[in-house]
C-alpha positions as CSV (number, residue, x, y, z in Angstrom):
1,X,38.8,11.0,11.6
2,X,37.0,10.3,8.0
3,X,34.7,8.2,9.5
4,X,33.6,10.6,12.1
5,X,33.5,13.1,9.7
6,X,31.0,11.2,7.8
7,X,28.7,10.6,10.6
8,X,28.6,14.2,11.3
9,X,27.7,14.9,7.4
10,X,24.9,11.7,7.6
11,X,23.6,13.3,11.0
12,X,23.4,17.0,9.2
13,X,21.6,15.6,6.3
14,X,19.1,13.8,8.9
15,X,18.6,17.0,10.8
16,X,17.9,19.0,7.7
17,X,15.6,16.5,6.4
18,X,13.6,16.3,9.3
19,X,13.4,20.1,9.5
20,X,12.3,20.2,5.8
21,X,9.4,17.5,6.7
22,X,8.0,19.4,9.3
23,X,8.1,22.6,8.1
24,X,6.4,21.3,4.9
25,X,3.7,19.7,7.3
26,X,3.0,22.5,8.9
27,X,3.0,24.8,5.4
28,X,0.2,21.4,4.2
29,X,-1.8,22.4,7.8
30,X,-2.1,25.8,6.9
31,X,-3.0,25.5,3.2
32,X,-5.7,22.5,3.5
33,X,-7.0,23.0,7.2
34,X,-8.4,19.6,8.2
35,X,-9.9,20.2,11.0
36,X,-12.0,23.0,9.9
37,X,-15.8,21.9,9.2
38,X,-16.8,21.0,6.1
39,X,-20.3,20.2,6.5
40,X,-23.1,22.8,8.2
41,X,-25.1,21.9,11.1
42,X,-27.4,19.0,10.5
43,X,-30.6,21.5,10.5
44,X,-29.0,23.6,7.6
45,X,-27.8,20.8,5.5
46,X,-28.9,21.0,1.6
47,X,-30.0,18.2,0.2
48,X,-28.3,17.2,-2.8
49,X,-30.0,17.9,-5.9
50,X,-31.9,14.5,-7.6
51,X,-29.1,15.0,-10.6
52,X,-26.2,15.2,-8.5
53,X,-27.8,12.1,-6.2
54,X,-27.7,10.1,-10.4
55,X,-24.4,11.3,-11.2
56,X,-23.1,10.0,-7.8
57,X,-24.5,6.6,-8.6
58,X,-23.6,5.8,-11.6
59,X,-20.3,6.6,-11.0
60,X,-20.0,3.9,-8.0
61,X,-21.4,1.4,-10.5
62,X,-17.6,1.6,-12.4
63,X,-15.8,0.8,-8.7
64,X,-13.2,-1.8,-9.7
65,X,-12.9,-0.7,-13.5
66,X,-9.1,-0.8,-14.3
67,X,-7.0,2.2,-14.9
68,X,-6.0,2.5,-18.8
69,X,-3.8,5.1,-19.4
70,X,-6.1,7.8,-21.8
71,X,-9.1,5.3,-21.1
72,X,-12.6,6.6,-21.7
73,X,-14.1,3.7,-21.7
74,X,-16.1,0.9,-18.9
75,X,-13.2,-1.3,-20.1
76,X,-10.6,1.0,-18.6
77,X,-10.6,5.0,-17.7
78,X,-7.8,7.6,-16.7
79,X,-9.2,9.6,-14.2
80,X,-10.3,12.6,-16.6
81,X,-11.9,9.8,-18.8
82,X,-13.9,8.6,-16.1
83,X,-15.5,12.1,-15.0
84,X,-15.9,12.7,-18.6
85,X,-17.7,9.3,-19.5
86,X,-19.9,9.6,-16.0
87,X,-20.9,13.3,-16.8
88,X,-21.5,12.4,-20.4
89,X,-24.3,10.2,-19.5
90,X,-26.3,13.3,-18.1
91,X,-25.5,14.8,-21.0
92,X,-22.0,17.3,-20.0
93,X,-19.8,17.4,-22.6
94,X,-16.4,18.1,-21.0
95,X,-13.0,18.1,-21.8
96,X,-10.7,14.7,-21.5
97,X,-8.4,16.5,-19.7
98,X,-7.8,17.1,-15.6
99,X,-6.1,20.4,-16.5
100,X,-8.9,21.5,-19.2
101,X,-11.7,20.1,-16.2
102,X,-10.0,22.8,-14.0
103,X,-11.0,25.8,-15.8
104,X,-14.7,24.7,-15.9
105,X,-17.4,25.9,-12.9
106,X,-16.8,28.1,-9.9
107,X,-14.0,27.9,-7.7
108,X,-15.1,26.5,-4.3
109,X,-13.1,26.8,-0.7
110,X,-12.5,23.1,0.7
111,X,-14.8,24.0,3.6
112,X,-17.9,24.5,1.3
113,X,-17.8,21.4,-1.3
114,X,-20.4,19.6,-1.6
115,X,-21.4,16.3,-3.2
116,X,-21.0,16.4,-7.1
117,X,-17.9,18.8,-6.9
118,X,-14.8,18.5,-8.6
119,X,-11.3,18.1,-6.9
120,X,-8.4,18.7,-8.4
121,X,-4.7,17.7,-7.8
122,X,-0.9,17.9,-8.7
123,X,-0.3,14.5,-10.3
124,X,2.4,12.3,-9.4
125,X,5.0,15.2,-9.0
126,X,4.4,16.8,-5.5
127,X,6.5,19.4,-6.8
128,X,4.4,20.5,-9.7
129,X,1.9,23.9,-9.7
130,X,0.0,22.1,-12.1
131,X,-3.3,20.1,-12.2
132,X,-2.8,16.4,-13.1
133,X,-5.6,14.3,-11.4
134,X,-9.8,14.9,-11.1
135,X,-12.1,13.6,-8.3
136,X,-15.9,13.7,-8.1
137,X,-16.7,14.7,-4.4
138,X,-19.3,11.7,-3.2
139,X,-20.2,12.8,0.5
140,X,-19.3,15.2,3.0
141,X,-19.1,14.2,6.8
142,X,-17.4,16.0,9.5
143,X,-14.6,13.5,9.5
144,X,-14.4,12.8,5.8
145,X,-14.5,14.1,2.2
146,X,-15.0,10.8,0.1
147,X,-14.5,11.2,-3.7
148,X,-14.3,9.0,-6.6
149,X,-11.6,8.5,-9.1
150,X,-9.7,6.5,-11.4
151,X,-6.2,6.2,-10.2
152,X,-3.6,3.2,-10.7
153,X,-5.7,1.0,-8.6
154,X,-8.8,1.2,-10.8
155,X,-12.4,3.4,-9.9
156,X,-12.1,3.5,-5.9
157,X,-13.3,5.7,-3.6
158,X,-11.1,7.5,-1.2
159,X,-11.0,9.9,1.9
160,X,-9.7,13.0,1.3
161,X,-9.1,14.0,5.2
162,X,-7.1,10.8,5.7
163,X,-4.8,11.2,2.4
164,X,-1.6,12.1,3.5
165,X,-1.1,11.4,-0.6
166,X,-4.4,13.7,-1.7
167,X,-3.9,15.9,1.2
168,X,-0.6,17.1,-0.2
169,X,-1.5,17.3,-4.0
170,X,-4.4,19.3,-3.4
171,X,-4.7,22.5,-5.7
172,X,-8.2,23.5,-5.7
173,X,-12.3,22.1,-6.1
174,X,-14.5,23.3,-8.4
175,X,-18.2,23.4,-8.9
176,X,-20.1,22.7,-11.8
177,X,-23.5,24.6,-13.0
178,X,-25.7,21.4,-12.7
179,X,-28.6,24.2,-14.2
180,X,-30.9,24.1,-11.1
181,X,-30.2,24.9,-7.5
182,X,-28.9,22.7,-5.0
């Protein structure tokens, strides 16, 4: 009888977990509509400013640089140290904190992000409500929002639209004022 009761409890727990996961997946889909176009039709696409292209190109030179907690130099970066370093080389002084960076610029909808925009995510705790990670958009296509960042694997580029990890942690996107029309 005890063994039967244990199996029933395990089955119920499995059922509850399954329902919770489905509910979570639906709420993430509602919050981050991945099927919504994030790119304007080809005839209305705006070309990146030369400065944005230069910032992205410079950032890409650090691909493969190792992750280092509190790192702010090419010998090793954390996420905000990397973004601060890249932008600092173009005359922008950004705070070395993803949480602090999230207060800068104008909030933009995910469907309207452009190269050069910053994406903000929860840290490793998906249940948190605070910003704990920052990345920069490098390219936007109908099938991809590519972003560069420093994470535990070092400086890398990921596709937001195919990353369950980052989709579930997305908080907001921000656009900095580059001092010129984009």
